[in-house]
N, C-alpha and C positions, 0 to 999 in steps of 0.2 A: 613250511614252518619258519624258515629264515626270514622271508618277507613279512610274515605276521609279527615276528619278534621285533624286526626293524621298525615296523609301523607302530608298535606299542611304545618303543623307546622315544619316538619323535612326537611326544605329546605335549611338549612345552616349547615356549619361544626360544629357549636357549639350546634345545636339543638334548638336554640332560634332565633326567628325572631322578627322584630319590629312589633308593633300593625298595623302600616300602611301596611307593606308587607303582614302580615297575612290576613288582610281584603281584600286587593287586590287579594290575592290568592284564598281566600274563595269565594269572589264575582265572580271572573272569573270562578273558577272551578264549583261552584254551578250553574252558568248560563249554562255552557257547559253540565252539567249533567242533566239539565232540572229541577233542584230543584227550582231555581229562574229564572224569566225572566231577560233578559239583563237590562231592565229599572229598575227593582227592585234591581238588583245587583249594578248598578251605584248609585242608591239612597242610598243604604247602605254605599257604599264607600264615597259618598259625605258627608253623615252625620258624618262619622268617620273623614274625613278631617277637618270638621268644629270644631271638638273637639280639634284639635291639637293646642297646645300653650295656652289652657285655664287653668286658675288657680283660686283659691278662697282664700281669706283672711278673717278669722273670728276674729273680735275684740270682745272678750267675756268679758262683764262687770259682773264679778263674784259677787254674792250676791244680784243681782237684783236692778238696779238703779231706782230712782223715775222718772216716766214720767213727773211729774209736774215740776221737777227741771232740765229737759233735753229738750225733744222735743215736749212736749204737755203742756205748761204752762197755768195756769188759773189765770192770775193776777187780783187783785181786787175782788176775791171771797173768801169766808170763807175757802174752801178747798185748794185754791191756796197758802195760807200762805203769807209770805213776798216776795216770788219770783216774780221778774218782768220779762217782756218779751222784747226782742230786735228784730228789723227788720232784714231781711236777703236780700241777693242779688235777691231774688224772691219776688215780690210784693205780699202781702197777707199772706206770711208764716212767722211766728214768732217762735223764740226759747227762751228758758229760758236764762236769763242773765248769762254770763260766757262762753257762747258758740260762741264767736265772730268770731273765725277762721272758724268754721263750717258754720256759717251764711254767711261768704263771699264766701264759696264754694258751697252754696246751689243749684246752677244751675246744679250741677253734682250729687246731692244727692236726693233720694226719701225717704219719711217718710211713714211708716204705723202706724197710730194712733189708729187702731181698732183691734190690736191683742187681742185674747181672748182664755182663757184656764181654766182648772179646777184644775190643780195641783199647790198647794201652799207650798209644802215642798221642801226645797233646794235640797237635794240629788236626789230626784225623778225628780224634774223639770229640774235640770242641766242635768241629764241623758237624759231626753226627748228632751231637746233643743239641745243636741248633736247628738242624734240618730234618732229622729223622733218617737221613741217608748217609752212607759212607761216601767219601769223595770219589768222583769219577772224572777222568780226563775229558770225557765228551760232554758232560752236563754240569752246569753250575746250578745246583738246587737252591730254591729260595729258602731263606730262614723262616722258621715258624712265625716270627713276628710279621714277615711280609705276607704269609698265608693268612694270618688273622686279619691284617689290614684289608686284604682283598675280600675276605669273606664277611667281615663285620663293618667295615668302614662305609660311611655315607658319602655319596658322590660329591656333595657340595660342602664337604668338611674343610674348614680353613686351616687347621693345624695338621701336622704330619700324622699319618696313620700309625707310624712306628717310630718311637724315640729311643735311642740308645744312650745311656748315661754312663760315662766312664772313659770314652774316647778310644777304646781299643777294638771296637766291634768290627771295623773294616778289615781287620787281620784274620777274621774267621769266615764269615759268610754274609752275604747281602741279599738282595732281592732276586738274584739269579735270573732265570728266564722270564720272571714276571715283569721285569722292566723297572725303570727308575721311579715310576709312580709309587711303588711300594718299598722303596729303599729306605733304610734306617736314617733318620735325622740324628746326627751325632752331637751330643752335648758333652764337651770335655769336662766341664766344671759346673756342677749344679748350683753353685753359689753365684754364678755370673750369668747374665742374660746372653742368649746366643749372639755372637758377633755379627756385625753388618745386618742387624735385624730392624733397621729403621731407614726410611727414605731420607735422602739428603735434604737439608733444610729448604733448598730452592726448588724442589720437585714436588708438585702437588699430585694427589692421587689420580686426577684425570689425565695429567701429563704423563704420568707413569704408565697408565693404561694404554695411552696412544703409542708409547714406545714399545710396549709388549705386542701390540697389534702390528706395528711396523716390522718387528723382528719376525713375527709369524709370516708376514707377506714375503720378506726377503728370503726366508728359508724354503719357500714353496717350490721354487725351481730346483733346488738341490734335492728335495724330497721326491720330486717327479723323475729325477734322473736315476732313481734306484736306491736312494738312501732314506726311504720313508721311515724305517725303524729307528735309525740314528737320529733323525730329526724329531720324531715323536718322543724319544727319550730325553733329548735336549730340551724340548719345549715342556716336558713334564717337570723337569728340574726347575725351570724358570717359573712355571705356573705355581708350583709348590712354594717357592721362595716368595713370589709375589703375594700369594694368599697369606703367607705368614707375616710379612712386614706390614701389610695393610690391615691385619685383623686385630680387633680390640682384645681378642682372646690371647694375644701374645703375653699378656700380663700373667698368664698361668706359669710362665717360666721365672717369674720374679718372686723368689723366696722372701724377699724383704717385706712382702705384704703379710707374712705370717707373724704371729706373736712370738716373742722370745721364748715363752714357756713351751710353745708347740715345737719350736726348733730344738730346744733343749731336750724335749721328750724323745726325739728321734736320734739325738746325739749330734754333735757338731762335726763329726767326721765326714769326709767326702761321701762315704757310703750312706750314712744316716741322712744326710741332706739329699742324697739321690733318691732315697726312699720317700722322703717328704715331697720331692718334686714329682715322683711317680703318682702319689696320691692326688696332687693338684691337677696333674694331666688327666687322670681318670675322671675327675670331676668335670673336666672340660670335654670329655668324650673321646680322648685318644684311646685307640683300641689295644695297643701293645707298647709296653715300656720295659726295657731291660736296664737293670742297674747292676754293674759289674763290681766285684770286690775281690781283691787278691793282691799278691800272688800266694796261693796255698801250696806251692810245689815244695813241700818240706822234706827234702832228702837229707837235710842237716838240721839239727836242733829243733826237731818237730814239736816238742812239747812247749817250749817257751814261745816259739813263733806262732803256734796255734793259739795260745792264750792271747797274744797281741791281736791276732786277726779276728778271734771270736768276739772280743769285747764290742767293737762297733757293729758287727754282724748281728749279734744278739739283740742289741738295743734297737737298731733300725728295723729288723724283721718284726720284732714283737710290737713295736710302736705302729708299724704299718698295718698289721692285722687288727690291732685294737682300734686304731683311728678309723679305718674303713668300716669296721663293725659299728662304731658309734655313729657314724654318718649314714648308716643304712646302705652302704655300697658293697659290703663284703660278699653278699650272695650273688652279685653281678660281676664280681672281680675274682678271677683265678690268680692266686699267688703261688709261684713255683720257686722253691729254693733248691738249687742243685749245682754240682760241678760236673766235670767231664768223666770222672771215674773216682775210685776210692784209693786208699793207701794200704800198703802191705801189712798183714798181721805181724810179720817179723820186724823187729826194730833193728835197723842196720848199725854198722860200726860207728856211724857218725851221729848216733842218737836220733836218726830220722826214719821216715817211712817212704818207701818207693811206690811206683805206680802199681795199681791193682784194680783191674776192671771186673774181676770175677764176682765180687760182692761189694756193694756200697749203698748209701742211703740218699733218699730224696724226701723233702718235706713239702706238703701242699696245704693250702688253706683257701677258703672261699669258693665261689663258683659252683655251689652245690655239693662241695666236698664235706663229708661228715667228719668233724674234728674229734679229737680225743681218742684216736685209735691207732694201732700199729698194724701194718700189712706185712706179712712175711716175717722171717727171722733168719739171722745168720747162725752158723754153728757156734758152739761154745767157745772155740778158739778164734772165731771170726774169719776162718779161712775159706768158707764156702757158704752157699745158700742152704739153709736147713729146711725151709718150707716156703711155699708160694713164690717161686721165682717170677720176677717181672723184667721183661726185656725192654729195650729202647722202643721198638714198635708198640708194645703194650702201653708204655708210658705216653707216647704221642697220641694213641687212640684215646687214652684217658683225658688228655688235654682237650681233644676234640669233643668228647662227650660233655665235658664241663662247659665248653663254649658253644655248644649246639652246632658244631661243624661236622659235616659228613666226612669221615676220614678217607672214604673210598672215592670221593669226588676227584675227577681227573682234570688237570690243567694241561694245556698243550705246550710241550717243551720243544727243544730243537728238532728240526726235521719233521715237524708236525707229529711228534710222538706224544701220546697221552701218558701223563705221569700222575699217579695217585698222590694225594696229600700224605697218606701213610700207606706203605706197602706191607701188609701183613699185620700181625698183632691183634689184640683185643683189649677193650677197656678193662680196668680193674674195677669190676662191678661193686666190690665190697666198699669202695670209697664213697659210694653214693647211697648206701643203705644204713 
């Protein structure tokens, strides 16, 4: 089987074929060899075709936003504090005041109000909500963005598979054992083009290509001495950079090409412009974009700080959903709005809320998600899950279903250990019906 697969891959002069061509070849060849029936082979091919063009945008609210002041308000109760609720475009669904734009877009957005977890420390929870796994000393798990890039990215793609907007991603998780090919490309400021993203004026593309080949030749002896993995990672970084600086698609990072009215629609905040950049990158085929916003760690002065944080988040999130829908891209793009956990029902002595993973909220849109609904509920005082608890593995299985990724697929980790994309859990089926 290994030699057959190798033979199928080597069907082009470059030695690299597209994912689609490879699957077609494997499906046809396997059927001919009797490994798969023709029906099974076509099912495999059809599943691969459904993946094409899928993307994911993660809007990560770093620091853990209060569910009470966002998507699960409890007005008129002791734990609800001074926060009031507003109606939305969907009868019966209310949001916290200050989320007016998202409220108008509610028919396209689904809420999970019954997320539940046990991890209440920022670094560990941020890692878990990016990878689906708790930190382990022995394994550096890949971020979900790296998984998506590996599963959905095309082999000959010129832009990064995974772009992180906000500049702090490297403090949480990266590509882990998947290697540098799927590492996040960090954009610190959406308003500026990536630095060093152009060839020097005196270096033509053919000269640059010769330099790349020379570097490859020079590193070969080192690779043969036992450092093959390190060399491959190094070359992967340089290939990615080379593809980026020589690609005409680099203009996707230039927000100056957008009309002022469009930029204003998203809001001129760093987060709003990051959401606009995410839309532009989706149009170019980037498979995963994370836009970070925060700090939502409101141990003090929760209510005023949350108002300040909510304004750009509300505008950017709603504009992104509406813009993708208008462009016919929403069904192929999963949008995730979440933080690492929630905030305490009890208001502390500093008028703030503390860490609370027992119950919190997540918002989803696009990617086959049916909007205008709420999954689960918290108790009347917001202290616990009242119905339909959803765990972190459940949530990641839901992401996978939206993106047509098999959550039980295994990647080979350290020491040749197979590691599932998601260990346990089940998709929230109600989100798709």
